[in-house]
C-alpha positions in Angstrom: 11.6 -64.0 8.5 11.2 -60.5 9.9 12.6 -58.9 6.7 10.2 -61.0 4.5 7.2 -60.2 6.6 8.2 -56.5 6.6 8.4 -56.5 2.8 4.9 -58.0 2.5 3.5 -55.5 4.9 5.1 -52.5 3.1 3.9 -53.8 -0.3 0.3 -53.8 0.9 0.4 -50.5 2.8 2.4 -48.1 0.6 1.2 -45.6 -1.9 3.7 -46.2 -4.6 3.0 -42.9 -6.4 4.1 -41.0 -3.3 7.6 -42.5 -3.1 10.7 -40.4 -2.9 14.1 -41.5 -4.1 15.5 -41.0 -0.6 12.9 -43.4 0.9 13.7 -46.1 -1.7 17.5 -45.7 -1.5 17.9 -45.5 2.3 15.1 -48.0 2.8 16.8 -50.6 0.6 20.2 -49.9 2.1 18.9 -50.9 5.6 16.3 -53.5 4.6 17.4 -55.7 1.7 14.6 -56.0 -0.9 12.7 -53.0 0.3 13.6 -50.8 -2.6 11.9 -53.1 -5.2 9.0 -53.6 -2.8 8.4 -49.8 -2.5 8.5 -49.6 -6.3 5.6 -52.1 -6.5 7.7 -55.2 -7.1 7.5 -57.3 -3.9 8.4 -60.6 -5.6 11.6 -59.0 -6.9 12.2 -57.6 -3.5 11.9 -61.0 -1.9 14.2 -62.6 -4.5 16.9 -59.9 -4.0 16.7 -60.1 -0.2 17.0 -63.9 -0.3 19.9 -63.8 -2.7 21.8 -61.0 -0.9 21.3 -62.4 2.6 21.7 -66.0 1.6 25.0 -65.5 -0.2 26.5 -63.1 2.4 25.6 -65.1 5.5 26.1 -68.4 3.7 29.6 -67.3 2.8 30.2 -66.1 6.4 29.8 -69.6 7.7 32.7 -70.7 5.4 35.1 -67.8 6.2 37.5 -68.2 9.0 37.2 -65.1 11.3 35.4 -63.3 8.5 32.1 -62.6 10.1 32.6 -58.9 10.5 34.9 -58.2 7.6 32.5 -56.7 5.0 35.0 -55.3 2.6 36.3 -58.7 1.3 39.0 -59.2 3.9 39.5 -62.7 5.2 42.0 -64.5 7.3 43.4 -67.4 5.4 44.3 -70.4 7.6 47.9 -71.7 7.5 46.8 -75.3 7.3 43.9 -77.4 6.2 41.5 -77.1 3.3 41.4 -73.6 1.7 38.4 -74.3 -0.6 35.8 -73.6 2.1 37.0 -70.2 3.3 37.8 -69.0 -0.2 34.4 -70.0 -1.5 32.9 -68.3 1.5 34.9 -65.1 0.7 33.6 -65.0 -2.8 30.0 -65.5 -1.6 30.4 -62.8 1.0 31.7 -60.4 -1.7 28.9 -61.2 -4.1 26.1 -60.8 -1.5 27.3 -57.5 -0.1 28.2 -55.8 -3.4 25.0 -57.1 -5.1 23.1 -55.4 -2.2 25.0 -52.2 -2.8 24.3 -52.2 -6.5 20.6 -52.9 -6.0 20.3 -50.0 -3.5 21.6 -47.7 -6.2 19.6 -49.3 -9.0 16.2 -48.9 -7.2 17.2 -45.3 -6.2 18.2 -44.6 -9.8 14.9 -45.9 -11.3 12.9 -43.9 -8.8 14.8 -40.7 -9.7 14.3 -41.3 -13.4 10.5 -41.7 -12.8 10.6 -38.3 -11.1 13.1 -36.5 -13.2 10.7 -33.6 -14.0 10.0 -32.8 -10.3 11.5 -29.8 -8.6 13.5 -32.0 -6.3 15.4 -33.6 -9.1 15.7 -30.4 -11.1 17.4 -28.8 -8.1 19.8 -31.7 -7.5 23.4 -30.4 -7.7 24.7 -33.8 -8.9 23.5 -35.4 -12.1 22.2 -39.0 -11.9 24.4 -41.7 -13.4 22.0 -43.3 -16.0 24.0 -46.5 -16.8 23.0 -50.0 -15.9 25.1 -52.9 -14.7 26.4 -53.7 -18.2 27.7 -50.1 -18.5 29.4 -50.5 -15.1 31.0 -53.8 -16.2 32.4 -52.2 -19.3 33.6 -49.0 -17.6 37.1 -50.3 -16.6 37.9 -51.3 -20.2 36.7 -48.1 -22.0 39.5 -46.0 -23.3 37.6 -42.8 -22.6 37.8 -43.7 -18.9 41.3 -45.1 -18.9 42.8 -42.1 -20.7 41.4 -39.6 -18.2 44.0 -37.5 -16.3 42.0 -38.4 -13.2 42.3 -42.2 -13.8 45.6 -43.3 -15.3 47.9 -41.3 -13.0 46.2 -42.8 -9.9 46.5 -46.4 -11.4 50.2 -45.8 -12.2 51.0 -44.2 -8.8 49.2 -46.9 -6.8 50.8 -49.7 -8.8 54.3 -48.2 -8.4 53.7 -48.0 -4.6 52.3 -51.5 -4.3 55.2 -53.0 -6.3 57.8 -51.1 -4.3 56.3 -52.1 -1.0 56.0 -55.7 -2.0 59.6 -55.9 -3.4 61.1 -54.1 -0.4 59.3 -55.9 2.5 60.6 -59.3 3.6 57.9 -62.0 3.6 57.7 -64.6 6.4 57.4 -68.1 5.1 54.3 -70.1 6.1 53.9 -73.8 6.5 51.2 -74.4 3.9 51.2 -75.8 0.4 47.7 -75.6 -1.0 46.7 -77.6 -4.2 46.8 -75.7 -7.4 43.0 -75.5 -7.5 42.8 -73.7 -4.1 45.6 -71.4 -5.1 43.8 -70.6 -8.3 40.6 -69.9 -6.4 42.5 -67.5 -4.1 43.9 -65.7 -7.2 40.4 -65.4 -8.6 39.0 -63.9 -5.4 41.8 -61.3 -5.2 42.1 -60.4 -8.9 38.5 -60.9 -10.0 35.8 -61.0 -7.3 37.0 -58.3 -5.0 37.9 -55.7 -7.8 34.6 -56.1 -9.6 32.6 -56.1 -6.4 34.5 -53.1 -5.0 34.4 -51.0 -8.2 30.8 -51.7 -9.1 29.0 -52.0 -5.8 31.0 -49.4 -3.8 31.1 -46.7 -6.5 27.3 -47.1 -7.2 26.4 -46.9 -3.5 28.8 -44.3 -2.1 29.3 -42.0 -5.1 26.1 -42.7 -7.1 23.6 -42.6 -4.2 25.1 -41.4 -0.9 27.1 -38.5 -2.3 24.3 -37.4 -4.6 21.7 -37.4 -1.8 24.1 -35.8 0.7 24.9 -33.0 -1.7 21.1 -32.4 -2.1 20.6 -32.4 1.7 23.6 -30.2 2.6 23.9 -28.0 -0.5 27.7 -28.4 0.0 30.0 -30.5 -2.2 32.6 -30.6 0.6 30.0 -31.9 3.1 28.7 -34.5 0.7 32.2 -35.8 -0.1 33.0 -35.8 3.7 29.9 -37.9 4.4 30.4 -40.5 1.6 34.1 -40.9 2.3 33.5 -41.3 6.0 30.9 -44.0 5.4 33.2 -45.6 2.8 36.0 -45.7 5.4 33.8 -47.6 7.9 33.7 -50.7 5.7 37.4 -51.0 5.7 39.7 -52.6 8.4 41.6 -50.3 10.7 44.9 -50.5 8.9 43.2 -49.3 5.7 41.0 -46.6 7.0 43.3 -43.7 6.2 43.8 -44.8 2.6 40.1 -45.5 2.2 39.2 -42.0 3.5 41.6 -40.3 1.1 40.6 -42.5 -1.9 36.9 -41.8 -1.0 37.6 -38.1 -1.3 39.4 -38.5 -4.6 36.7 -40.7 -6.1 34.1 -38.2 -4.9 35.9 -35.3 -6.5 36.2 -37.3 -9.7 32.4 -37.9 -9.9 31.8 -34.2 -9.3 34.3 -33.3 -12.1 32.5 -35.6 -14.5 29.1 -34.4 -13.5 27.8 -37.5 -11.9 29.4 -40.0 -14.4 30.6 -43.0 -12.4 32.6 -44.6 -15.2 36.0 -43.0 -14.6 35.8 -43.7 -10.9 34.8 -47.3 -11.5 37.8 -47.7 -13.9 40.3 -46.3 -11.4 38.8 -48.2 -8.5 38.8 -51.5 -10.4 42.4 -51.4 -11.7 43.8 -50.2 -8.4 42.1 -53.2 -6.8 43.3 -55.5 -9.6 46.9 -54.5 -9.0 46.5 -54.9 -5.3 45.0 -58.3 -5.9 48.0 -59.4 -8.0 50.3 -58.2 -5.2 48.3 -60.0 -2.6 48.3 -63.2 -4.7 52.1 -62.9 -5.2 52.5 -62.4 -1.5 50.6 -65.7 -0.8 52.8 -67.6 -3.3 56.0 -66.0 -2.0 55.1 -66.9 1.6 55.0 -70.5 0.4 58.6 -70.1 -0.9 57.5 -69.9 -4.6 58.9 -67.5 -7.1 56.9 -64.5 -8.1 57.5 -61.3 -10.1 59.1 -58.5 -8.0 59.9 -61.2 -5.4 60.9 -59.9 -2.0 63.4 -61.8 0.3 62.1 -64.5 2.5 62.8 -64.5 6.3 62.9 -67.4 8.7 60.1 -69.9 8.5 57.5 -69.5 11.1 53.8 -70.4 11.2 51.5 -67.3 11.6 48.0 -66.3 10.6 48.0 -64.5 7.3 45.7 -61.6 6.6 45.0 -60.5 3.0 43.0 -57.5 2.1 42.3 -55.1 -0.8 43.8 -51.6 -0.6 41.0 -49.4 -1.7 
């Protein structure tokens, strides 16, 4: 209720013409729905806040030990019904990444309304002008996939993931989920997480935070260090090193393409898709089922299983 009351208070006490893109972007990042409210759309702000908070925390109640894993990670139980935790994971992913995208969107719209101001003319990073439809199409556009910044990263990451999966023995777990639950798990890994990671994270970290940080510091290196450090924080400990390095790479990619998020979205999406397939194969292989690139099975023991996306 605090957030909703705060949104109503802001909507009645803010001079919308005096807004800055920074106030809208950072405000919405920390208070869901505030970006729309500051732009004079309090009803939209309330709707966004309700949807983001409701799906994320509604999903949290369904996820086993997933309350503080905000990057899509979830611990899959080795027994019992898998529908509840997997549905919770998808809801968490939607709520969080929808919030990330909305933060960028309201920031973007504010920048476009002030494009003739000195602040925006002096910005060292061009604003990405695309909407959610452009972002959804970005992973499938040949102009992005054929980039020398994109396809080598996808191929190298895929080769490493396949090698690591094939060469690492998998411990068998004592669980045989129904086909529907296994299919839902595959969807969460190959669909929900890649789309959420590529669209939400690229928009927030490279489209908003890197752009604003570059304007504040006047330094490309400083801006990329800031966005990649914050990007790292939303990943679990075992992935922080790879997240930091990939954040730097994606940041350099956006700079090379003068603010265009499309190539970074494409690379991020397909790397996560490949990792999703490997994670799904790992889940099937741990049940004793055949998979492509199947690694050897070790002695059967019952252990908690942790699945995660690489970048």
